[in-house]
C-alpha positions in Angstrom: 58.6 124.6 62.8 55.1 125.2 64.1 54.3 129.0 64.3 52.5 128.7 67.6 55.3 126.7 69.0 57.8 129.4 68.1 55.6 132.1 69.7 55.1 130.0 72.8 58.9 129.6 73.1 59.5 133.4 72.5 57.0 134.4 75.2 58.4 131.9 77.7 61.9 133.0 76.9 61.1 136.7 77.4 59.4 136.0 80.8 62.3 133.9 81.9 64.9 136.5 80.8 62.9 139.2 82.8 62.8 137.1 86.0 65.2 138.2 88.7 68.4 136.3 88.3 72.2 136.9 88.1 72.3 138.0 84.4 69.6 140.7 84.7 70.9 141.8 88.1 74.4 142.3 86.7 73.0 144.2 83.7 71.1 146.5 86.1 74.1 147.0 88.4 76.5 147.8 85.5 74.0 150.3 84.0 73.4 152.1 87.3 77.1 152.2 88.2 78.6 152.9 84.8 75.8 154.0 82.4 73.7 152.5 79.7 76.6 151.8 77.4 78.3 149.6 80.0 75.1 147.8 80.6 74.5 147.1 76.9 78.1 146.0 76.3 78.0 143.7 79.4 74.7 142.3 78.1 76.3 141.7 74.7 79.1 139.7 76.4 76.5 137.6 78.2 74.6 136.9 74.9 77.9 136.1 73.1 78.5 133.4 75.8 75.1 132.0 75.0 76.3 131.2 71.5 78.6 128.6 73.0 75.9 127.1 75.1 73.5 126.9 72.2 76.2 125.2 70.1 77.1 122.9 72.9 73.4 121.8 73.5 72.9 121.3 69.8 76.0 119.1 69.5 75.1 117.2 72.7 78.2 118.5 74.5 76.2 120.0 77.3 74.6 116.6 78.1 78.0 115.0 78.2 79.4 117.8 80.5 76.3 117.6 82.8 76.8 113.8 82.9 80.5 114.0 83.9 80.8 114.6 87.6 84.5 115.7 87.3 84.0 118.1 84.4 80.9 119.6 85.9 82.7 120.1 89.3 85.6 121.8 87.6 83.2 124.2 85.8 81.4 124.9 89.1 84.7 125.7 90.9 86.0 127.8 88.1 82.8 129.8 87.9 82.4 130.2 91.6 86.0 131.4 92.1 85.7 133.9 89.2 82.6 135.5 90.6 84.1 135.6 94.1 87.1 137.3 92.6 84.9 139.9 90.8 83.0 140.4 94.1 86.2 141.0 96.0 87.5 143.4 93.4 84.2 145.4 93.4 84.2 145.6 97.2 87.8 146.7 97.7 87.4 149.4 95.0 84.2 150.8 96.5 85.9 154.0 97.8 87.3 155.0 94.4 85.1 157.3 92.2 85.3 157.3 88.4 84.3 160.0 85.9 80.9 158.4 85.6 79.5 157.4 89.0 81.2 154.1 89.5 83.9 153.0 91.9 85.8 151.4 89.0 86.2 152.8 85.5 86.3 149.6 83.5 87.2 149.6 79.7 84.4 148.5 77.4 86.3 145.5 76.1 86.8 144.2 79.7 83.1 144.5 80.4 82.3 142.6 77.2 84.9 139.9 78.1 83.6 139.7 81.7 80.1 139.1 80.4 81.3 136.2 78.2 83.2 134.5 81.0 80.4 134.9 83.5 78.1 133.1 81.1 80.5 130.4 80.1 81.5 129.5 83.6 77.9 129.3 85.0 76.8 125.7 85.1 73.3 126.7 85.7 73.0 127.9 82.1 73.9 124.4 80.9 71.2 122.8 83.1 68.6 125.4 82.0 69.2 125.0 78.3 69.1 121.2 78.6 65.8 121.4 80.4 64.1 124.3 78.5 64.9 123.8 74.8 63.7 120.2 74.3 60.2 121.2 75.5 59.8 123.1 72.2 61.3 120.6 69.8 58.9 118.5 67.7 60.5 115.7 65.8 57.7 115.5 63.3 58.3 119.1 62.2 61.8 118.6 60.8 65.4 118.3 61.7 65.9 118.6 65.5 69.4 120.2 65.1 68.0 123.0 62.9 65.1 123.6 65.4 67.6 123.8 68.3 69.8 126.2 66.4 66.8 128.4 65.4 65.4 128.5 68.9 68.9 129.2 70.3 69.3 132.2 67.9 65.8 133.4 68.9 66.7 133.1 72.6 69.9 135.1 72.2 68.3 137.9 70.1 65.4 138.3 72.6 67.8 138.2 75.5 69.9 141.0 73.9 66.8 143.1 73.3 65.5 142.6 76.8 68.8 143.3 78.5 69.4 146.4 76.4 66.0 147.7 77.3 66.6 147.0 81.0 70.0 148.8 80.7 68.4 151.9 79.2 65.7 152.0 81.9 68.1 151.4 84.7 70.4 154.2 83.4 67.5 156.6 83.0 66.2 155.9 86.5 69.6 156.3 88.1 70.5 159.6 86.4 69.5 161.7 89.4 70.4 159.6 92.4 73.8 158.5 91.1 75.1 162.0 91.4 75.2 161.4 95.1 78.6 159.9 96.0 77.1 157.9 98.9 74.6 156.2 96.6 77.4 155.2 94.3 79.2 153.8 97.2 76.3 151.6 98.3 75.7 150.5 94.7 79.2 149.1 94.5 78.6 147.3 97.7 75.5 145.8 96.2 77.4 144.8 93.1 80.0 143.0 95.2 77.3 141.3 97.2 75.6 140.0 94.1 78.8 138.6 92.7 79.6 136.8 95.9 76.1 135.4 96.4 75.9 134.0 92.9 79.5 132.7 93.2 78.7 130.9 96.4 75.4 129.5 95.0 77.2 128.0 92.0 79.1 125.7 94.4 75.8 124.1 95.4 74.4 123.5 91.9 
């Protein structure tokens, strides 16, 4: 692959990952509510879900899914319902205080699993990958499948690094204010609000 093409892809990927969106907002919220470890674990789950999307795009499964109205609708409904469920859960647990600062003390494995499912059930990821990746594939430079897998791995690694850095910064900035119970209460309201807003928006993809 062309070196400059790879650098262009990496720079674009980092900027896109840093843009305000559901993934980075969730990482920030988890880090503020439950600490940097929770944020990084959640980010790891999101990036694990990306492995499926990269594989699906490479094999052409994403194009088939996006082209099937029924399958795409099922995915939208499942993703929307799951996020609304998480939003409702966060809202109704808002008055409970955990040992950290959060309203809900969630085990690490559940945060990881939640990150995976949130990524897998988001149809916007499929559309994004289908639109973004082909822009950096050059047929003259070699096997397109290899290029797609390489770019996919690069995207996942940079996303994990960016999300982890964001989790560390969010945790550091929240160290003082999160000792105030009232702030923790409103952060959990914000978490529920984000879940619900993204869940509703998925229905309109």
